MMTF fields as JSON, N, C-alpha, C and O atoms, coordinates in Angstrom:
{
  "mmtfVersion": "1.0.0",
  "mmtfProducer": "UNKNOWN",
  "numBonds": 415,
  "numAtoms": 416,
  "numGroups": 104,
  "numChains": 1,
  "numModels": 1,
  "chainsPerModel": [1],
  "groupsPerChain": [104],
  "chainIdList": ["A"],
  "bondAtomList": [4, 2, 8, 6, 12, 10, 16, 14, 20, 18, 24, 22, 28, 26, 32, 30, 36, 34, 40, 38, 44, 42, 48, 46, 52, 50, 56, 54, 60, 58, 64, 62, 68, 66, 72, 70, 76, 74, 80, 78, 84, 82, 88, 86, 92, 90, 96, 94, 100, 98, 104, 102, 108, 106, 112, 110, 116, 114, 120, 118, 124, 122, 128, 126, 132, 130, 136, 134, 140, 138, 144, 142, 148, 146, 152, 150, 156, 154, 160, 158, 164, 162, 168, 166, 172, 170, 176, 174, 180, 178, 184, 182, 188, 186, 192, 190, 196, 194, 200, 198, 204, 202, 208, 206, 212, 210, 216, 214, 220, 218, 224, 222, 228, 226, 232, 230, 236, 234, 240, 238, 244, 242, 248, 246, 252, 250, 256, 254, 260, 258, 264, 262, 268, 266, 272, 270, 276, 274, 280, 278, 284, 282, 288, 286, 292, 290, 296, 294, 300, 298, 304, 302, 308, 306, 312, 310, 316, 314, 320, 318, 324, 322, 328, 326, 332, 330, 336, 334, 340, 338, 344, 342, 348, 346, 352, 350, 356, 354, 360, 358, 364, 362, 368, 366, 372, 370, 376, 374, 380, 378, 384, 382, 388, 386, 392, 390, 396, 394, 400, 398, 404, 402, 408, 406, 412, 410],
  "bondOrderList": [1, 1, 1, 1, 1, 1, 1, 1, 1, 1, 1, 1, 1, 1, 1, 1, 1, 1, 1, 1, 1, 1, 1, 1, 1, 1, 1, 1, 1, 1, 1, 1, 1, 1, 1, 1, 1, 1, 1, 1, 1, 1, 1, 1, 1, 1, 1, 1, 1, 1, 1, 1, 1, 1, 1, 1, 1, 1, 1, 1, 1, 1, 1, 1, 1, 1, 1, 1, 1, 1, 1, 1, 1, 1, 1, 1, 1, 1, 1, 1, 1, 1, 1, 1, 1, 1, 1, 1, 1, 1, 1, 1, 1, 1, 1, 1, 1, 1, 1, 1, 1, 1, 1],
  "groupList": [{"groupName": "UNK", "atomNameList": ["N", "CA", "C", "O"], "elementList": ["N", "C", "C", "O"], "formalChargeList": [0, 0, 0, 0], "bondAtomList": [1, 0, 2, 1, 3, 2], "bondOrderList": [1, 1, 2], "singleLetterCode": "X", "chemCompType": "L-PEPTIDE LINKING"}],
  "groupTypeList": [0, 0, 0, 0, 0, 0, 0, 0, 0, 0, 0, 0, 0, 0, 0, 0, 0, 0, 0, 0, 0, 0, 0, 0, 0, 0, 0, 0, 0, 0, 0, 0, 0, 0, 0, 0, 0, 0, 0, 0, 0, 0, 0, 0, 0, 0, 0, 0, 0, 0, 0, 0, 0, 0, 0, 0, 0, 0, 0, 0, 0, 0, 0, 0, 0, 0, 0, 0, 0, 0, 0, 0, 0, 0, 0, 0, 0, 0, 0, 0, 0, 0, 0, 0, 0, 0, 0, 0, 0, 0, 0, 0, 0, 0, 0, 0, 0, 0, 0, 0, 0, 0, 0, 0],
  "groupIdList": [1, 2, 3, 4, 5, 6, 7, 8, 9, 10, 11, 12, 13, 14, 15, 16, 17, 18, 19, 20, 21, 22, 23, 24, 25, 26, 27, 28, 29, 30, 31, 32, 33, 34, 35, 36, 37, 38, 39, 40, 41, 42, 43, 44, 45, 46, 47, 48, 49, 50, 51, 52, 53, 54, 55, 56, 57, 58, 59, 60, 61, 62, 63, 64, 65, 66, 67, 68, 69, 70, 71, 72, 73, 74, 75, 76, 77, 78, 79, 80, 81, 82, 83, 84, 85, 86, 87, 88, 89, 90, 91, 92, 93, 94, 95, 96, 97, 98, 99, 100, 101, 102, 103, 104],
  "secStructList": [7, 7, 7, 7, 7, 7, 7, 7, 7, 7, 1, 1, 7, 2, 2, 2, 2, 2, 2, 2, 2, 2, 2, 2, 2, 2, 2, 6, 7, 2, 2, 2, 2, 2, 2, 2, 2, 2, 2, 6, 6, 7, 7, 3, 3, 2, 2, 2, 2, 2, 2, 2, 2, 6, 7, 7, 2, 2, 2, 2, 2, 2, 2, 2, 2, 2, 2, 2, 2, 6, 6, 1, 3, 3, 3, 3, 3, 3, 6, 6, 3, 3, 3, 3, 3, 3, 1, 1, 6, 2, 2, 2, 2, 2, 2, 2, 2, 2, 2, 2, 2, 2, 2, 7],
  "xCoordList": [89.111, 87.909, 88.224, 89.196, 87.428, 87.662, 86.576, 85.384, 87.008, 86.062, 86.194, 87.299, 85.075, 85.095, 85.14, 84.48, 85.92, 85.925, 84.604, 84.23, 83.926, 82.665, 82.871, 83.534, 82.294, 82.363, 81.494, 80.354, 82.047, 81.277, 80.142, 80.301, 79.005, 77.846, 77.951, 78.431, 77.489, 77.466, 76.028, 75.167, 75.792, 74.452, 74.055, 72.91, 75.0, 74.697, 75.921, 77.048, 75.709, 76.851, 77.644, 77.14, 78.881, 79.778, 79.225, 79.42, 78.531, 78.014, 76.94, 76.825, 76.155, 75.163, 75.845, 75.405, 76.909, 77.665, 78.235, 78.205, 78.748, 79.309, 78.225, 78.46, 77.053, 75.951, 75.47, 75.113, 75.46, 75.081, 76.096, 75.719, 77.381, 78.42, 78.254, 78.435, 77.909, 77.675, 76.483, 76.533, 75.413, 74.231, 74.586, 74.234, 75.284, 75.643, 76.598, 76.555, 77.453, 78.339, 77.512, 77.796, 76.502, 75.63, 74.891, 74.741, 74.436, 73.683, 74.58, 74.093, 75.883, 76.824, 77.243, 78.049, 76.717, 77.073, 75.99, 74.803, 76.395, 75.46, 74.535, 73.321, 75.101, 74.289, 73.274, 72.111, 73.7, 72.763, 71.658, 70.508, 71.987, 70.953, 69.962, 68.758, 70.464, 69.574, 68.647, 67.457, 69.2, 68.382, 67.281, 66.118, 67.641, 66.649, 65.586, 64.41, 65.98, 65.002, 63.985, 62.821, 64.412, 63.477, 62.557, 61.362, 63.13, 62.358, 61.373, 60.461, 61.547, 60.56, 59.214, 58.162, 59.254, 58.051, 57.412, 56.194, 58.217, 57.702, 58.656, 59.852, 58.123, 59.025, 59.496, 58.739, 60.755, 61.35, 62.277, 62.838, 62.424, 63.384, 64.746, 64.847, 65.773, 67.133, 67.238, 67.824, 66.675, 66.769, 66.053, 66.505, 64.933, 64.215, 65.056, 65.103, 65.711, 66.571, 67.74, 68.082, 68.347, 69.489, 69.094, 69.836, 67.932, 67.449, 67.227, 67.636, 66.584, 66.306, 67.575, 67.629, 68.603, 69.843, 70.884, 71.982, 70.522, 71.441, 72.765, 73.847, 72.643, 73.801, 73.622, 72.538, 74.69, 74.609, 73.864, 73.835, 73.262, 72.582, 73.549, 73.178, 74.795, 75.752, 76.125, 76.289, 76.261, 76.575, 75.426, 75.645, 74.201, 73.031, 72.882, 72.576, 73.095, 72.997, 73.967, 73.631, 75.167, 76.179, 75.684, 75.811, 75.128, 74.598, 73.399, 73.265, 72.524, 71.357, 71.776, 71.178, 72.806, 73.29, 73.784, 73.479, 74.539, 75.05, 73.901, 73.911, 72.919, 71.767, 70.95, 70.44, 70.833, 70.076, 70.811, 70.185, 72.129, 72.912, 72.868, 72.978, 72.707, 72.63, 71.207, 70.953, 70.292, 68.89, 68.201, 67.338, 68.604, 67.989, 66.862, 65.844, 67.05, 66.027, 65.763, 66.507, 64.698, 64.406, 63.945, 63.466, 64.096, 63.659, 62.454, 62.361, 61.541, 60.336, 60.236, 60.143, 60.255, 60.163, 58.709, 57.826, 58.482, 57.177, 57.41, 57.919, 57.031, 57.333, 58.831, 59.464, 59.4, 60.848, 61.624, 62.855, 60.918, 61.546, 61.644, 60.829, 62.658, 62.782, 62.54, 63.204, 61.587, 61.264, 61.816, 61.665, 62.451, 63.084, 62.235, 61.667, 62.163, 61.454, 62.277, 63.226, 61.903, 62.542, 62.212, 61.109, 63.152, 62.943, 61.81, 60.962, 61.809, 60.77, 60.772, 61.489, 59.998, 59.824, 60.969, 61.014, 61.883, 62.956, 63.845, 64.218, 64.181, 65.052, 64.373, 65.013, 63.081, 62.328, 62.42, 62.62, 62.277, 62.357, 63.74, 63.862, 64.783, 66.153, 66.328, 66.9, 65.837, 65.937, 65.139, 65.596, 63.953, 63.129, 63.854, 63.87, 64.45, 65.196, 66.404, 66.702, 67.101, 68.265, 67.828, 68.484, 66.727, 66.189, 65.82, 66.157, 65.13, 64.77, 66.012, 66.055, 67.021, 68.266, 68.934, 69.401, 68.984, 69.624, 68.861, 69.464, 67.542, 66.717, 66.581, 66.002, 67.091, 67.001, 67.905, 67.959],
  "yCoordList": [172.884, 173.158, 174.08, 173.859, 175.09, 176.074, 175.941, 176.039, 175.717, 175.606, 176.811, 177.21, 177.377, 178.455, 177.837, 176.836, 178.447, 177.985, 178.402, 179.575, 177.428, 177.724, 177.724, 176.85, 178.711, 178.796, 177.683, 177.489, 176.958, 175.888, 176.479, 177.487, 175.836, 176.283, 175.751, 174.643, 176.57, 176.179, 176.171, 176.866, 175.385, 175.313, 176.631, 177.067, 177.263, 178.513, 179.417, 178.932, 180.722, 181.644, 181.469, 180.919, 181.939, 181.743, 182.27, 181.64, 183.425, 183.934, 183.004, 182.87, 182.362, 181.388, 180.144, 179.577, 179.72, 178.553, 178.821, 177.953, 180.021, 180.386, 180.352, 179.858, 180.872, 180.853, 179.431, 179.108, 178.577, 177.177, 176.471, 175.682, 176.745, 176.137, 176.557, 175.747, 177.821, 178.313, 177.591, 177.18, 177.439, 176.729, 175.299, 174.841, 174.589, 173.204, 173.11, 172.147, 174.108, 174.143, 174.269, 173.595, 175.122, 175.287, 173.987, 173.616, 173.306, 172.071, 170.874, 169.81, 171.044, 169.951, 169.746, 168.861, 170.539, 170.44, 169.664, 169.964, 168.676, 167.806, 168.598, 168.395, 169.49, 170.261, 171.133, 171.193, 171.804, 172.644, 171.809, 172.247, 170.616, 169.728, 169.299, 169.23, 169.014, 168.645, 169.81, 169.611, 171.023, 172.206, 172.327, 172.541, 172.191, 172.302, 171.221, 171.483, 170.014, 168.936, 169.254, 168.868, 169.95, 170.389, 171.502, 171.525, 172.412, 173.551, 173.152, 173.916, 171.969, 171.493, 171.275, 171.431, 170.916, 170.551, 171.75, 171.922, 172.573, 173.705, 174.876, 174.705, 176.074, 177.186, 177.025, 176.599, 177.371, 177.124, 178.25, 178.961, 178.394, 179.332, 178.647, 177.42, 179.457, 178.934, 177.97, 176.894, 178.355, 177.515, 176.176, 175.158, 176.172, 174.923, 173.99, 172.78, 174.571, 173.781, 173.212, 172.038, 174.052, 173.623, 172.464, 171.491, 172.574, 171.502, 170.223, 169.144, 170.339, 169.183, 168.468, 167.238, 169.245, 168.66, 168.423, 167.938, 168.777, 168.619, 169.339, 168.785, 170.584, 171.43, 172.762, 173.072, 173.54, 174.843, 175.846, 175.728, 176.833, 177.9, 178.627, 178.995, 178.84, 179.584, 178.809, 179.406, 177.49, 176.682, 176.733, 176.861, 176.633, 176.681, 178.076, 178.225, 179.082, 180.469, 180.739, 181.432, 180.187, 180.35, 179.72, 180.322, 178.526, 177.857, 178.598, 178.726, 179.087, 179.841, 181.104, 181.469, 181.765, 182.984, 182.671, 183.404, 181.591, 181.199, 180.86, 181.27, 180.119, 179.75, 180.977, 181.061, 181.918, 183.141, 184.007, 184.559, 184.133, 184.918, 184.314, 185.031, 183.001, 182.305, 182.285, 181.68, 182.935, 183.033, 181.673, 181.445, 180.771, 179.456, 179.464, 178.795, 180.229, 180.388, 181.874, 182.731, 182.157, 183.538, 183.534, 182.523, 184.667, 184.816, 185.731, 186.722, 185.387, 186.189, 186.512, 185.613, 187.8, 188.21, 188.16, 188.757, 187.431, 187.371, 187.719, 186.91, 188.926, 189.422, 189.597, 190.284, 188.975, 189.069, 187.944, 187.952, 186.995, 185.804, 185.891, 186.543, 185.223, 185.081, 183.619, 182.723, 183.398, 182.055, 181.911, 182.798, 180.785, 180.535, 179.575, 178.615, 179.86, 179.016, 178.962, 179.726, 178.055, 178.007, 179.277, 179.811, 179.747, 180.951, 180.739, 181.611, 179.557, 179.223, 177.716, 176.997, 177.239, 175.8, 175.146, 173.92, 175.924, 175.357, 174.394, 173.336, 174.757, 173.911, 172.571, 171.521, 172.619, 171.387, 170.492, 169.284, 171.073, 170.3, 169.684, 168.535, 170.454, 169.93, 168.722, 167.712, 168.822, 167.704, 166.503, 165.367, 166.743, 165.65, 164.918, 163.688, 165.671, 165.061, 164.288, 163.203, 164.843, 164.151, 162.842, 161.81, 162.898, 161.693, 160.629, 159.456, 161.038, 160.111, 159.485, 158.282, 160.319, 159.842, 158.802, 157.774, 159.057, 158.139, 156.836, 155.77, 156.911, 155.723, 154.861, 153.777, 155.295, 154.49, 153.293, 152.504],
  "zCoordList": [-257.28, -256.55, -255.384, -254.661, -255.202, -254.148, -253.079, -253.369, -251.852, -250.74, -249.831, -249.464, -249.476, -248.501, -247.106, -246.827, -246.256, -244.872, -244.243, -244.245, -243.717, -243.06, -241.55, -240.991, -240.921, -239.476, -238.902, -239.323, -237.938, -237.312, -236.501, -235.813, -236.598, -235.837, -234.413, -234.174, -233.481, -232.086, -231.599, -232.137, -230.59, -229.997, -229.361, -229.48, -228.687, -227.979, -228.014, -228.111, -227.935, -227.886, -226.592, -225.613, -226.6, -225.462, -224.148, -223.108, -224.166, -222.901, -222.331, -221.113, -223.196, -222.728, -222.188, -221.188, -222.837, -222.375, -220.984, -220.112, -220.79, -219.488, -218.402, -217.299, -218.72, -217.755, -217.477, -216.344, -218.507, -218.3, -217.415, -216.549, -217.622, -216.789, -215.334, -214.425, -215.116, -213.753, -213.133, -211.973, -213.907, -213.42, -213.034, -211.947, -213.926, -213.63, -212.443, -211.677, -212.295, -211.132, -209.85, -208.86, -209.867, -208.702, -208.391, -207.227, -209.423, -209.241, -208.946, -208.565, -209.119, -208.915, -207.478, -207.194, -206.568, -205.154, -204.403, -204.536, -203.621, -202.916, -201.985, -201.998, -201.188, -200.245, -200.971, -200.572, -202.026, -202.768, -203.403, -203.455, -203.887, -204.442, -203.358, -203.606, -202.171, -201.069, -200.712, -200.467, -200.685, -200.409, -201.456, -201.114, -202.716, -203.79, -203.674, -203.926, -203.298, -203.169, -202.067, -202.172, -201.02, -199.981, -200.503, -200.208, -201.275, -201.774, -202.878, -203.195, -203.464, -204.437, -203.753, -204.373, -202.474, -201.744, -201.049, -201.108, -200.396, -199.619, -199.662, -199.894, -199.437, -199.179, -197.74, -196.868, -197.508, -196.194, -195.778, -196.611, -194.458, -193.893, -193.808, -193.841, -193.698, -193.572, -192.385, -192.506, -191.25, -190.052, -190.233, -189.71, -190.974, -191.251, -192.119, -191.894, -193.105, -194.001, -193.203, -193.341, -192.369, -191.553, -190.636, -190.502, -190.011, -189.126, -189.919, -189.49, -191.07, -191.923, -192.353, -192.362, -192.712, -193.227, -192.138, -192.411, -190.877, -189.738, -189.988, -189.793, -190.424, -190.706, -189.986, -189.491, -189.934, -189.281, -190.159, -191.385, -189.499, -190.238, -191.162, -192.277, -190.711, -191.539, -192.796, -193.86, -192.692, -193.881, -194.884, -196.088, -194.374, -195.251, -195.845, -197.028, -195.033, -195.494, -196.641, -197.601, -196.53, -197.585, -198.895, -199.961, -198.813, -200.012, -200.58, -201.797, -199.704, -200.165, -200.904, -201.916, -200.392, -201.044, -202.463, -203.404, -202.608, -203.927, -204.877, -206.037, -204.391, -205.221, -205.616, -206.734, -204.698, -204.985, -206.003, -206.908, -205.865, -206.817, -208.213, -209.207, -208.289, -209.573, -210.126, -211.168, -209.44, -209.857, -209.937, -210.785, -209.029, -208.96, -207.937, -208.117, -206.856, -205.838, -205.618, -206.095, -204.893, -204.505, -203.055, -202.541, -202.418, -201.044, -200.971, -201.696, -200.095, -199.886, -198.401, -197.565, -198.082, -196.684, -196.232, -196.848, -195.141, -194.499, -193.034, -192.259, -192.676, -191.337, -191.191, -191.992, -190.166, -189.922, -190.598, -190.606, -191.156, -191.731, -193.255, -193.907, -193.807, -195.26, -195.605, -195.085, -196.481, -196.959, -198.371, -199.21, -198.61, -199.901, -200.725, -200.205, -202.023, -202.982, -204.269, -204.445, -205.157, -206.465, -207.243, -207.131, -208.012, -208.824, -209.821, -210.011, -210.46, -211.427, -211.635, -210.938, -212.564, -212.781, -213.564, -213.66, -214.118, -214.931, -214.142, -214.649, -212.908, -212.092, -211.811, -211.849, -211.53, -211.317, -212.547, -212.421, -213.731, -214.976, -215.159, -215.584, -214.834, -214.943, -214.026, -214.434, -212.786, -211.844, -212.323, -212.204, -212.861, -213.374, -214.51, -214.547, -215.428, -216.54, -216.035, -216.533, -215.047, -214.479, -213.813, -213.958, -213.093, -212.423, -213.456, -213.29, -214.516, -215.586, -216.21, -216.465, -216.453, -217.06, -216.168, -216.658, -214.876, -213.927, -213.82, -213.694, -213.869, -213.682, -214.925, -214.845, -216.073, -217.302, -217.232, -218.176]
}
C-alpha cells in the first residue's frame, strides 16, 4: 500500500500566527490591560489614564505607543490634546470572551 505524505493543515498561516502572538503579548501586560479597560468606557487622554492608574505620564505614554503600534488603540487629536480609543470592537470581544472563560 502506498501512502502519499499529506501536509498537515494549520489554522492560520505563519504570518497570521506571528501577528496573533504579538497581539496576545500586548494583551498579556497588566498595565496595558488596565488601560484598555478604561478605554472601553471612555476615550481618554494620556494624563487622565495616568491619574486613574496612579502612574507617571511617561509610563502610560510608553504603553499607549505600544498599543497604538499594534493597532489595538488609536489616537484622535482634539485641539492640542490626543484622546485614545479602541481601534475597533474586536478587542472588546476578546476581553468579553476572556472574562466569560475566567468566570466559568
